N, C-alpha and C positions, 0 to 999 in steps of 0.2 A: 786484708787483702792476702787469701791462702799463698804459698809458693805453689811456684805452677810445675807439677810433677807427674800430671797424667801424661798418656802419649796418645795419639791420634796417627796411623799411618796411612798414606794413601799413596797410589801408583797409578800418575797419570804420563801422556807423552811427552816426549821430548818438546813437541811444538806450547803444550801446554803450559808443561812448566817454564820455559820462555818467556810466554806472554804474561803470569804468573809474575814472573823476575820484575819483567818491564813496569809492572801498573805497580807490581813495589818498589820499586827504584824511582819515579816518580812522584811518589809520594812520602819519599825520603825515607822510606822504614824498612823493617827487614823482611822476608820474604817467611818467615814462621808471623811476627805481630800481623804481619797484613791479613795471609789466611788465617789464622785466628778473629783480626779483627768481621772477616766477611763472612765468614762459616756465623761468627757470632750472630750480625745481625740477618741474616738470613734464618737461621733459627728462633730469634725475637719476632722475627714475621709472621714464620710457619704457625709458632705456639700464639700469638694475639692473633691469627686469622681464625685459630681453632678455639680461640676463647670466645671467639664475636661473630660466629656461624652455629646456627642450630642444624642438625640435619632432622629431617622427619622422612617417614617412608613416602615413597612418591605417591601412593594412592592417597595419602592422607594431602599432601600437597596438590593436587589434582584435583580433587574435591574442593579444597580451599580455593581454588583458584578458579574452578566452576560458580561458588555459588557467592565471588564475589560481581560475577558475570549476570547472573539472573538479576530484574529488576528486583528493587528495595518494595518492599512490604509495606502499606500505610499503617501506620499505629497510631491509632486514633488520640490513647494517651498521649503520647508525646507530639502529639498535635494542639493538641486544646495547653499541655505545659511550654509550647511553645510562643502559642497564641496570647499566652500572658506573662510571658515570662519578661518582655519590656516595660509592662506595667509595674512589674516585680523591683524590675534593675533601677527602675526611678524614685523608689521608698530609699535606697541605700545613695 
């Protein structure tokens, strides 16, 4: 692990600082360690969400949902395959 040499400075109200200090004390840790852990956890959460969510244009999404709401069309080849599937499965 590399040495902590980078700085981040934030301004908060005295009330917010007091809340954070109280929470750090309850965790038996320093204010800095508490803030770093909390911010790192939130950053990881945001990064995970960004990596797992796909964004598409609204028009595409709306068209996709609309197509899923349409009744299914019968595909004769799939019906035929489904009908013979149990017999084929018995062969294995």
